[in-house]
N, C-alpha and C positions, 0 to 999 in steps of 0.2 A: 504493499500499500504506499503510495507516494502522491499526496494531493497536488504538489507542485507539478509533477509530471502529468497528472490528470488534467490540470488546467491547461497545460501546453497541448495535450491531445485535443481537448475541446476547442482550443484556438485553431488548430489545424482543421478540425471539422468545420468550424465556422468559416474559415477561409475557403474550404471546398464548396460549401453551400453558397457562399456569396459569389463565387467565381464560375459556377457551372454554367450559367446562362451565357457567358461570353462567347464560347464557340458557336452557339446558335446564331450570333450576329452574322456569321459568315455563310449561313444557309441561304440559298438563293431560290426564289420563286416557289417555294413550298408553302402551303397554308400552315397555320399554327398547328392544327390538330395532326397534320402529317408528321412534322418534325418532332412534336412533343411525344407522339406514340413511338416513333422509331427510337428516340432517346430513352423513353420509358422502358422499352424492352431491356436495355442495358442497365438502367437504374434499378429496376424492380425484379428482373428475372435473371439475365445473364450474369452480371457482375456478382450479385449476392450468392448465386449457386457456385460459380467458378471459384471465387475466393474462399467460400465456406469449405468446398471440397479440397482445396489445397491446404488451407491453414488449419483445419480441424481434423479429428480422427473419426472415422465411422459415421459420417453425416447421416446416411440413410438409416443406419441402425438407431442412432440417437433419436431421429424423428419418429421412427417406428415405436420406440420404447417410451416416448413422451406421453404424458397423460392426455387423453382426448380433450379434456376441459382446457388445458393449457394451449394446445394447438388451436382449439376453437376460438378462444377469447383473443389470442394473439392475432389471428386472422380477422376476426370481427372488428377489433379495434383498428386494424389496418384499413379495413373498408370504411369505417367511420371517419378516420383521418382523411381519407380521400374525399368524403363528403364535405369536410371542413374546407378542403382546398377548393373545391368547386364553388362553394357559396362565397368564398373570399372575393371572387370576381364581382359578385352582386354588391358586396360591401363597398367596393371601389366605385360602382355605378351610383350608389345612393349617398355615399359620404365623401367621395374623393379619395385620392391616393393617401394623403398625409393623415387626415383624421381616421379614415378607415383602417389603415395600417396600424396606427397607434392602438386603436381599440382592440383589434384582433390579436395583435401580439401581446398586449397586456393580459387579456383573457387566457391566451395560450401559455404564456409564461407562468402565470399564477396557478392555473388549474393543472397544468402539466407537472409543476413542481410539487404542489402541496397535496393533491389528491391521493397519489400512491401511499404516502405514509398514513394519511387519514384513513384510507380504505383498509390498510393493514393493522390499524389500531394501535400504532406506535407514535402518533403525532404528539400526544400529551407527554409521553414518557421520554422519547428520544429527541424531540424538537423543543417543546416548551419546557421540558424538565431538565435540560442540560445546558451548560454554558456554551458549548460548541454548537448545539442546535439553535440556540438563540442568535449566535453570530451569523450562522447560515441564513436564518430567517431575516436578519438585517440585510444580508447580501441580496436576498430576493427582493426585499423592499427597495433597495437601491437600484436594482435592475429595473423594476417597474417605474421608478422615477426617471431613469435614463430613457426608457421607452416613451414616457410622457413628454420629456424634453425633446426627443427626436420628433414626436408628433407636433409639438409646438413649433419646431423649426420648419416643418412642412407647411403648417398653417400660415406661418409668417411669410413663407415664400409665395404661397397662393395669394395672400393679400397684396403682394407686390405686383401680381399679374393684372393685365388689363381686363376689363369686363368681358371682352370677346374671348380672351384666353380662358377665363374662368368658366364661361358657358360651354366652351368646347371640351373642357376637361371634366366638368361635372354637369352633364346635361340633364340628369334625372335626380337631382338632389332631393332627398326625402329623409329627414332626421329620424323620424319614428321607424320607418322601414329599415333604415340603416343600422340603428342600434339593435333591433331585433336580429337582423341577419348577422351583424358583427358578433353578437353574443353567441349565436349558434355556430358560426364559423370558428370563433376562438375556442370554444369548448370542444368542438369536434376535432379541431386541429391538435389539441392536446392529447387526443386519444393515441397518438403514436407513443407517448410516454407510457400510457396504460398498457399498450401492447407489449412494450419491452418488459414492464413489470410482470405481466401475465406470463411471460416466457421464462421466469425464474426457474421453474422445474426443469425446463429444457437445458438451461445453463448448468444446473447441478448434474444432469445426466451426461452432458458432454465432457464435464470435468472427470466424471467417473470413467469415461473412455480415454482418459489421459491426454486430453486436449489441454495445452497451457492455459492458465487462468486468463491471460491477456486476450485470448481469442474466444472465450466462452460465449460471448453474445452473438457471434456470427450466425450460428444455426437459428437463433430467434429472428434475426433480420430476414432470413429466407421466408419465414412464415408471415411476419407482419407486412413485409413489402409485397408479398403475393396478394394480400388484401388490398393494399394501395393500388396495385396493378389492376385489380378487378374493376374498381371504381373508375380509374382513369381510362382503361381500355373501353369500357362501355360508352363513356362520354365522348371519347375521341371517335368512335365508330359512328355515334349518332351525328356528330359534326361532319364526318366524312360523307355520310348519306345526305344530310341536310344541305351541305354546301357543295356536294358533288365533287369532292376532292380525293375520293378513294383511289382513283387511277394514278395519283401522283407517286404511289409506292412503286409502281411498275413502269411508268412511261415518263420519258424525259420532256416530251412536248406538253407545255402547259396550255390549257384551254381557258382563255379569259385572263383577267388580271387578278393576282392575289392582292388583297388589301394590304396597303403599306403599314408597317408597324411604327408605333410611336416610340422613337429611340429613347426618349426620356424615361420611359417606363419599362425598358427592356429587361432590367434585372428583376428576377423573381424575388419573392419576399421570404421572410423567415418561415412562413408556412409552406413554402415551396408550392404554392398554389398555381393552378392554371388560370391566373387572373386575366391574362391578356385576351383570351377568347371564351370567357364565360358567357358569352355573347350571343347576341341574336345573329341569325345568318345575314350575310351581306350580299346585296345584289351585285353581281359581278358583270361589269361591262365587257363585252367581247372586244379584244384587241388582237393585233397581229401576233401570231404564235411565237412563243419564246421557249428556249430549252433550259431545263434545269440541269445543273451539273450533278448527276446522280451519285457518282462515287464520292465526290467531295461532300455532298449533303449527308450521305450515310456515315461517312467518317467523322464529320463534325458533330453529328447528332449522337454518334457512339461515344465520342469523347466527352460531350456534354453530359450524357447519361451516366457514364462511368464516374466522372468527377462528382456528379450529384450523389452517387452511392457512397463515395468516400467520406462524406460528412458523417454518415452513421457508422462507417467502418472505424473512424477515429472516435466517434461517440462511444461505441461499446468499449473501446480501449481505455478511454478516459474514465468510464464508469467503473472499471475494475480497480481503479486507483483511489476511489472515494470511500471504500469501506461501508459501514452501516449507513452513511449519509449519502449513498449513491443517488437518491432522489434529487439531490442538488445539481446533478449533472444536467438536468433540463434547463435550469436557469443559466448555467454556464454556456450551454449550447445556443440558447436564444440570444444571450448577450453577445456572444462571439460572432453569430451571424449578422447581427445588426451593425456591430463595429466594422466588420470587413465589407459589408454591403454599403455602408456609408463611405468608407475609404474608396471603394470602387466608383461610387457616384461622384466623389471628388475628382478621381482620375479621369473619368469619362465626361467631365465638365458639366454634370448634372446641376451643380450649384453655381454655374457660371452666371454672373450678373446679379446674384442675390445681394441684398443689402447687408450692412454691417451687423445689424441685429440678428438676421437669419444665420449669417456665418458664426456669430458668437454662440448662438443656440446649438448649432451643429457641433462646434468644438466642445461645448459644455456636455452635450449628450455623450460624445465619445469619452470624455473624462469620467463621467458618472458610470458608464457602462464598463469601462476598464476597471474602475474602482470596485464595481460589483463582483467581477470575476475574482479579484484579489481577496475581497472580503469572504466570499464563499469558499475559496481555496484555503484561506486562513482558518475558517471554522472547521473545515475538514482536517486540517493539520492539528488543531487542538484536540479534536476527537480521536485522531490516531495516536496521540502521545499519551493518552490515558489508558 
């Protein structure tokens, strides 16, 4: 057990999550649902299975010996996590990027961190009843503060936009609907943490099969991500049919014009939600035929999908270093993703032209979020030294 190493692993996971969408920027002429599903095969099926088969022992026997209830709930929570991702897009439509993201991430961080120990009945004894648990709880609160400040930075930026820009970015603003959907999306997105917790018996079995402790979470990812794949696969197929884009997997000649992507919102969020195309179907005007670079598109999507998976590869490694306070890993994960997503936004000029107040809020949010990871790591260190 090494909490400092655990924090480092979670930072690596956050970097992977914040970076995975960058290769998608190079995909040409494919609709969102096409490249998202191609990348998703690598995120949720190919990478989890290959890495688990290589890094753990007796994967198939471990899954065969696992309790049916553990497999069932790990899978179901993966499906529910996928629903949280889908509804995240509606949150953006009703509340806008900044306010919607802050609300969803706040719910996700809080519920994903605190519900597992509450469900296991150890919240009072191990969290409220110990000094280290209270320090970790403080770190969770600081993380939520950082998310709120990041949301305030986004709201400040939106206030600096012209009326026309605001109308184009939030065409369907509806606070009541937005709050309801954000609550649902945030709670459902936290289900990934519940799925990992439901897989604890699988971790115990894989250790019995002499898999090193560091890799014990990889078989659980196979099950949880299968659930997430189910939700996203169904939704992408619906969009393929609705938008008549299914042929793009096999034909390079593109029929009509694929709607342009909004580059400012190109990076996915900490919920890794398919927010960009939670969307209504777009009427596509017929234009002269263009050809998609099929090999490049498949390779870039594969790279993006594998990078996405690496966030949870490092997450499971970091979780092993947190001891009995492994529930705090979710806070570290969320904070790390937002930190590196913000840094990517700065690198890609997302905040270019923002006022001094907005830039100050961005800097302060980074400081607060980094501090939250240090506080949580310190709380785990105190717990490990007793």
